[in-house]
N, C-alpha and C positions, 0 to 999 in steps of 0.2 A: 194388464188386466185392471179394470176399474171396478172397485167395490164401494157400495154405499154404506156409510156408518149409520146404524139403526138402533133404536131402543129395543132391548131384548129383556123383558121382565123389568127388574129394577136396575139393570145394567145397560151398558152401551157396547155394541160390538158390530161385527160384520159377518155375513154368511159366506162360507167358502163354497164355490160351485163344485159339483161332483168331479169335473175334469181336473181341477186343481188338487182335490183330495187324492185322486188316483195318481197324479204326477208326484205328489209328496209321499205317497204310499202310507196315508193315514186314514183312519176311519173314526166314526163317532165313538167317543169314550177314550180315545188315545190321548196321550199327553204330548204337547209340543212345547218347544222352547223358543222364546223370542229374544233376539240379540239386537241391541241398538247399534246403528252404524252412523257414519257421518251424514251431516246435512238432513236430519230428520228422517233417515231411512231406518229400516229394520229388516231382519231376516227371521223367517219362521222355519223351524226345522224339527223333525222328530228326534234329533240327536242333541244331547246335552253337550255344549262346547266345553264345559268344565270337565266333564268325564273324559273327553278326548285328550285334554292336557294331562290328566292323571294317567291315562293309558300310555301316553308318550313317555312320561317319566318312568313308568313301570317297564316299558320296552327297553329304555336306556339302561336301567338297573339290571334287567335280566341279561342283556347283552354283555355288560361289563362283568357280571359274576356268573357267566354261563358255565364255566368249569366247576365252580362251587355248587351250583344247582344240579349239574350232572352227577357230581359225587354224592350229593345228598339223596338223589333219586335212586341210587343203587341199593 
């Protein structure tokens, strides 16, 4: 998909077409996260990649201490 970089007010940006917004499941006012990739590429996502790393660590801790958490829940 080719997008044109345009002046938007005092900023510069590009407009995402409705079809792309629908595929990303985002709407006006939502927050998106941009991650840089190799060779001048980037990824736009509604999910924070840092949050995913934190959640993975939490899953590991919960799995390791599942018996302790079960006992505390009683």
